[in-house]
N, C-alpha and C positions, 0 to 999 in steps of 0.2 A: 747144623749147617743152614745158612740162609742164602737165598738168591738175591743179588743186588744188581739189577740191570741199570745201565745209564743211557742206553739207547733202546728204544722199542718202537718200531715203525712197520708199516705194511703198505701194500699197494699191488697194482697190476703190473706184472713183469712184461718184458719186451715181447714175449710169445703169447701174451694174453692170459697166462696163469696167475693165480692170486697167491701172494706170499706174505708172511709176517716174519720179521727178523728182529733179533735182540742180541745185545752183547753187554757184558759186565763181568761180575765176579760171583763165584760161589765162595762164601766166607764162613769159616768155622774153625773148630779145634781139631788139629790133626792127631787123633787119639789112637788110631790103629794103622798098622802098615798097609800100604796099598800098592799094587803092581810091583812089589819088591822094594818100594821106597819106604825107608824106616820112618815111623811116626815121630814127630818132633815134640808132641805134647803141648805145642803152642798154637797160636792162631795162624792160619794161612789164608791166602786169597788165590783161588784157582780161576783164572780168566777163561771165559767161554764165549763162543759165538754160535748162534743158532738161526737156521732158516727153516720155517715150517710152511709147506705147501698146503693150501686150503682148497678143498673140493667139496661142494655141496654142504658147506657150513661146518665141515669137520677137517681135522688134520689128516692128510693123506700121506705125507712124507716129512721126515725130519733130517736135516743135515746138521751135524754137530761137530765142533772142534773144541778141544780143551788144550790149553797151553801147559801140557804135562812137563816139558823141559823147564818151565819156570817153577813148577812145584819142586822138581829136583833141585833147582837152585836154592829155593827157600829152605830145603832140607840140608843144605850145605854141600850138595853134590854138583860140582861144576863140570858140565859135560862138553861145553864149547870153549874155545879160546875167548879172551876178554872181548866183549861186544864193542863194535864201533860206536854204537849209541849208548845211552844210559839205561841201566836196568832199574826200573822204578815200578811202584804200584801205579798202574795205568789209571789216569783220571777220566772222568766223564767229560762231556762238552763244557768248554769254558762258559758258555751261555746258560748251562743248566737246564736246557729245554729239550733234551733228547727223548723223553717219554711222550710220545704223541698219541693222545687218546681222543682227540677231536678231529673232525674232517678238515683236511688241509686244502688250500687253494690248488686246484689241478694245474693251473698255469705255473705256479711256483714249483710244483712237483716235477713237471716236465722240464722246466728250466734246470733243475738240479741234475736230472738224468742226462739231459743233452750235454751239459758241461762235462760230466763224467765220460760220456761217449767220445767227445772231442778230445779230452785229455788222454784217453787210452789210445786213440789214433796217433797222438803225438808221441807216446811212448814207443810205438812200433816204427816210428819214422827215424829212429836213431841211425846215423850214417856210419857208425863204428869208429868215428874219429872225434867228433866234437859234441859234448853234451848239449850245447845250445841248439843242435839240430832237432831236439825233441820239443823245443819251444815251451818248456814247462812254465816259464814265467807268465805265459798267457793264460794259465789256468789256476795257478797257485798264488796265494799271498806270500810275500817275501818272509813274513814271520809265521809261516805255517807250522803246525805241530803234527808230527808223524809218530804214531804209537805202534811200534813193531813188537813181535813176539820175543821171548827169551832167546838169546843167541844173536839177535840183530839189534834189539834195543830201541829206545825212543830218541828221536832227533828233533831239534828245534831249528827252524829256518830252512828255506829252500836250498841254499847252498850246501848246508851240512847233509841234508837228505840226499841230494844228488851225489856228493862226493863219497859219503860214508855208506850209503846203501845202494842207490840206483846204479852207479858206475861199477861197484863191486859185483853186483848181480849180473850186469851185462858182460863183464869180463869173464865170469865163470860160465855164463849161459848166453853167448852172443847171438844164437839163433832162436832165442825163445819166441814162441808164438802164443799169444793169449786170445781171449775172447770166447773160449769154450764154456759159456756160462749156463748154469741151470736156472739162475734167478738174477735179474737185474732190474731194479725199479727205484723210483724216487718218491719221496713223500715230504712235502713242504721243502725246507732247506736241507733235507737229508737225502742220502741215496745209499743203496747197498747192492753188493754184487757177490756172488759165489759161483764156483764151478767145482765139479768133482770128477776129473781135475779141471783147473782153469788154464794151466800153462803146460805146453810141451816144449822141451828144450834138450840140448846136448851138453853134458857136463865136461867142459874142456879146460877148466882151471880150478885151483883151490877155492873152496867156498866154505866159510865158517870152520876152517880147519880140515875139511874133507878134501884130500888130494883128487885131482882130475882123474876120471875113469874113462872118459870118452863115450859113456853110455847115454842112450836116450832115456830121459826121465820125464816125469810129470809132477806138477805141483798142485796140491789142494789149497785153495786160498779163499779167504773171506775179507771183504773190505766194507767199511762204513765211512762215509764222508759227511762233513758239515760245510755247506756253502754259506759264504758271507757276501751278500750282494752278488757280484759277478765272478767271484773267485773262490777257490776251495781254501778253507781255513784249517780244517783238522781232518785227520785220516787215521782210523783204527784198523789194524791189520793183523790177521792171524794166518799162519802158514803151517801146514802139517809137516814140520821138520823131521819128525820121527819117520814118517813114510818116505820123505825125500832122501834121508840118510840111508834107509834100508836099500833104496834103489842104487845108492852109491857104495854098497857093500859094507855099510857101517850100521851095526845094531847097537844103539846107545845103551841098551839094557844088558848087553853081553858081559861087559866088565863092571857091572854095577856093584857086585860083591866086593871087588878090589877097591873101588872108590869108597864104599862104605867102611871097609877096614882101614883105609887111609885116614878117613875122617875120625874114626874112633881111636 
């Protein structure tokens, strides 16, 4: 197995702590069963997201997410209804410059983080009626790329992102509250955010096939953005859907053996 990052950035977070973050794939041959998932014998790419807190020159904390539902998909085990977006091997930045090993202009880094902060305020200004109330066109390019986890998928263009992801999420979790971040920083034209959890919400409508439970839930989320001039051009997103579904009374591993039998 090899680790193939396509974004690697670091910086001082909003609370003064120092973080380094990376996202990309672990790529290798799936030779042995793992977590009850049958080995395919072929190559797989396991998407990861990682935030490392640095203290006194050493790693003091690691927050890690793996897109295990996508590994299940690659093993032929479909656990979600068909995604609203496309299920693809997630690419790195279109500009190919996501590995930042040199000191970046602090003015540009602040500009990236400020844009993210303003955009997040727009998300919470939704009036429950009109998607335009979020004002997302003020923050995103119309031809933006949004790379979501398995079950949600990848979307191209602001309109598709709003209709196929954002509005579906708001319908299922209309009272969602975000901003509970462990790390939030910018470096150059990139920015990254995570929380453990990031979002608190009530599950009031079907989401990714999970019927409404009325339960209070939390979401562990990781985001990386690339800014192009004054607008956001790309967004890589990981959500701990296994944990979210457990809170909605669904254990996606419960019926794994039946799914395996059906495939075989």
